[in-house]
N, C-alpha and C positions, 0 to 999 in steps of 0.2 A: 503428512499434508493431505487433506481431503481431496479426492478426485485426481490425484497425481501419483505417478510411479517414480520411485527413486532409481536412477540409473547409474549413479556414480557419486563418490565423495572424494574431494580433493582438499587437502589441508583443513580438514574439519568442516568443509562447506558442502552440503548435500546438493546434488543437481537432480531436479525433478522434471518430469514431462507431464503436462496437463493432458487429460483425456481428450480434449478438443483437438490436440495435435493429430489424432487419428483421422479426424475429419479432413484436415489439410492433406494428409497422405492419400486419403480416398479420392479427394477432388483431383489431385495430381494424376493418379492412375486413370480416373475417368476421362480426364482431358486428353491423355495420350490415346486411350482406346477409342474414344469417339472420333479421333482424327485418323484412325486406322493404322496407328504406329506399331501395335503389337505389344506383347508382354515384355519383350526384351527392352524396348524403348521406354516403356512405363517404369520398368525396374531402374533404368538409368535415370529417369526423372526423379524417382524416389531417392536414389543415391545422391542426386544433386541437392535436393532439399535437405537431406541429412547433413551434407557438407556445409550448406549455408548455416544451419543451426549449430554446427560445430564451431564455425567462426563466431556466431552469436555468443556461444558459451565462453569462448576466449575473450570476447569483448566484455562480458559481464565479470569475468575473473579479473580483468583489468581494474574495474571499479572496486571489486571486493578486496583484492590484495593491497591496493593503494589505501583503501579505507582502514585496513588492518594496521598499516604503518602509523595511522593517526589514532589507534586505539579503538576503532569502531568495528564491532563484530558483525559479520554477515550471517544471518540465520540459514539462508539457502538461496539457490537460484532456481527459478521455475521457468520452463520453456512453454510459451503459448504460441498459437498459430501466427500471431503478429509480432513475435520477438521474444526476448528474454527479460526477466525482472529479477534484480538482486534485492532481496529483502534484508535491509540493514536494520540494526537495532535502533539507530538514530542517524541523523544527518547533522554534521557539525555546523554550528552557526558561524564559526570562524571562516571568513571569506576565503582566505588562502587555502585552508584545508578543503573546503567544498570545491573550489576551483580544480585542485589536483585530482580529487576523487572523480569529479564529473568529466574531466578531460581525458582521464586514463583509458576509458572505454574506447572513445574515438581514436585515441593514439594507437591502441592495439589493432583496431580495424584498418587504420592507415598502413601500419606495418604489414598486415596480411595482404592488403591490396598491392603494395609495392613488391612484396615477395612474389606474389602470383604474376605480376607484370614481368619481373626479371626472369622467372622460370619459364613463363610462356614465350617470352622473346627468345631465350636461349634454345628452346625446343622447336619453335615453329616460325620464328622470325618476327620482326616488328609489325608486319602487316596483319599478323594473326590477332593482335589485340583489338583491332577495329572490326573484326568479323563476328558480330553478335547475332545469335538466333536463339529464341527462347526454347525451341524444340529442335534438337538435332545439331545444335552448334557445338563449338569447341568447349569442352568441359571447363578447362582452366580459364579461358577467356570469359565465359559467362560468370564464373564464380568471382573473378576479379572485378567485373563491372557491378555485380550485385553488392560487393563490399564497398565499392565507390558510392553507390546509391545509398547504402546504409550509413556511410560516413557523412554524406551531405545531409540526409534526413535527420540524423542524430544531432547535427550541429546547428539545426534551425533554432534560433534563440527564442524558444517558447516551451513551456511545460506541456507534457511531461518528458520531452526530449532532453538529452544531455546538454544541448545548447541552452535550454531554459535554466538549468542549474548554473551553467557558466555565467549567463546573464545575471542571475540572482546574486552570484558571488561578487560581481562588479557593482551592482546596484546597492547591495548591502553595505558597501563601503561609504555610500553617501546618504543612505536613508535606513530606517529601521527594517529589520528582517521581514516582518509580516507584510509591510508595504511593498518591499522588493518582490516578495512572492506573489502578491496580488497583481503586480504589473506583469510579471512573466506569465502568470496564469491567464490573465486577460488576453495577452498576445496569443497564447496557446489556444484559447477558446475561439478567438477570431479566426485563427488558421483552420481550426476544425470546421467552422461554418463554411469557409471557402472550399475546403476539401469535399465536404458533403454536397455543396452546390455543384462542384465539378463532377462528383460521382454520379449525380442524377443524369448527366448527359454523356458520360463516358463509361467508366468502369464502376460497376456497383460495389466492388471490393473497397473502393475509396470511402464509401459510406460507413463501412465497418471500421476502417482506420480512423475516420473522422469522429465516430462515436467514442473510440478508445482514447483519442487525443483530448476530446472535450471532457470526458469523465475523469481522465487522469489529471488534467489541469485543475478541474474543480476540486478533486480530492486533495491535491497538493496545497491549494489555497486554504482549504478547511483545516488541514493538518497544521499549517503555519499559524493560523489564527488560534488554534488550540494550544500550540506550544507557547505562543505569546501570552495567552491567558494563564497558562500553567506556571510561567516563570516565577520562581520564588514562593509559590503557593504550597501549602501542606494540606493533609487530609482534614485538619481542623477547619479550614476555610470553606469546604464544600459538603461537609457531612450533615446528615439528618440528625437533629437532636430531640425531636418530638416523635416518639415511636412507641409501639406496643410490643412487648416481648411475650413469647409463648413458652409453655412448658412442654417437654417431650410427651407428657401424658395427656395433654389437651387433644381433643378430637379434631379431625380435619374439618368437620362441620363447624366447630367453633372458629377455626382459622378462616373458613370461607365467610362466616358472618362478619368477622373483623375486616376482611378484604372489601366486602360490600358496604360496610358502614363508614369507611373513610377512604383516603387516597393512598394509604400505605400499601405497598405491594410486596415488600420483603420483610419478613419477621425473624428477628434473632430468637434462637431457642436456648433457654437458660435452664440449668439444673443446679440447684444449690448455689445460685448466683454465679455460676460458671458457664461461659458460652460453649455450647457443644455443636452448634450448627446454625444454618440459615434455611428458612422455609420461604422460597421465592414463589411468585405467582405461578410460574411454569410448573414447578414441582408440586405445588398445591393442586392445580388442575389435573395434572397427571395422576397424583395420588387419589383424588376423588374419582377419577375414571376407573382406576385399577382396584381400589379398595373400598370406596364409598365413604360416607360422612362419618361413620363410626370408627374408622381406623384412627390410629394415633399419629400425632405430628412426627414422632421419631421414625415412623415408617416411610415418610416422604421427604424429610428434610435432607439438605445437602451438607456434607461434612468435609469436602475435599479442598475448599478454598482457603481455609485458615483465617487469619485475622490481620489487622494492620494497627499500627500505633498512631496516636493522635498527631504526631509531628513528622510522620513519613511524607516524603515528597508526593505531591498529588499526581504529577506526570508519571512517575514510575508505578504508582498504585494503579492508575488508569491502564497503563500498558499491561501490567500483571493481570488485571481483571479481564481484559480483552483476550489475552493469550490463553488463560485458563477457562474462559467461558463462564466466568462468575458474574452474575448480575449485581450482586451486592456482597459487601464484607462487613463484619462487625469491627467497630473501632474501640480499641482498648487503651486505657490509661491507668497505670499502677495496678494492673490486673483486673480492673473493673470496666464493664461495658458502659461507654459514654455516648455512643452514637452508631450510625450506620452510614456507610458510603456506598452509593449505588450508581450504576452507569447512567440511569435516567436523571438522577439528581445532578451528576457532574455535567451532563448535557445542558440542563436548565441553568446551572451555575455559569457555564461558558456563555450562554446566550445573554445572561444578565451582564457579565463582564464585558462582552463585546458591545452591547448597547451603551454601557457607561463610557467605554473608550471612544465610541463614535460620537457620543454627546460631548465629550471633552474636546475631540478634534473639531467638531462643529463650532463650539464656543471659541476655540483658539482661532479659527478662520474668521469668525465674526469680529474678534478683538484685534486681529492683525492690522487692519487698516487704521484703527485708532492708535495702536502702538506706533505704527510706521509714521503717522502724521504728527507725532509729538516732536 
């Protein structure tokens, strides 16, 4: 994973730390030193942050291992300064399964908080659990209350928090999945605006959290719209059928002329009617910069992405292209090239499908009073 370091792997799930985590540790050290607490206290603060994120990792494994019970694989868990993210291959649209996957993380956090409460009470007495101080307080007490805060924050019924997924699992029982997502995402964005407004007058760190919540809710809504559009669709539905193919012996100058002459940006490369690669705009520009117009297409084309069949599922094809970093793939039927599927064209196809669905929804709302009046 780019810009991250792998620190552990458990049950086939890699745990990564993003480089921005170092900024958080540096900020913690600086906060202690600026208050004259010394390196020993700063080291204790860093240890406390590490303990918090150990709890976050357990929280994320609650999600990941529960998802595995439903046949959903988790690619990895990445730790960011604002928390952890479990990157699952998919989120079940089954309301019951999504509920258990979503609630598993907070359930783990609850168990951690209760355990710390019991241990702290046994070691220091019941009064110790109310003695909270961000700097210099009781280590276990502070850690317990941080987990309580994490639990409450994660259960807010708004995306991208776990509570938003729980809310969607209930809403999807009474409405379609994409609409349930939009409702939960709208609540999340409203919460983000309130957090941002509050951050202007209190803690600037809330502005950072607000941005994360807003963008996370927006991304979740877009992903749901995409899944809704993809449902039941194949490569055939979104592929480009009007295209120009190149030969490996064509020059990059010829390819550049084709790029400028029309709107095609990805060119399949054929040799003896056999697909051997794709020359995308990025590879063409890079090839021109490195080799000039007289170099051959085969010197710049991309060979690693493979190909797809006409009836392959559109959603899995899109996911594969994003993971491999492939802007376009050749579409094959009975060994023959019949089209190109590109990320740009899929995006345009989604916009068309979304517009058509919104048009149908508007028409249905307009007809509803007439139907109800009969």
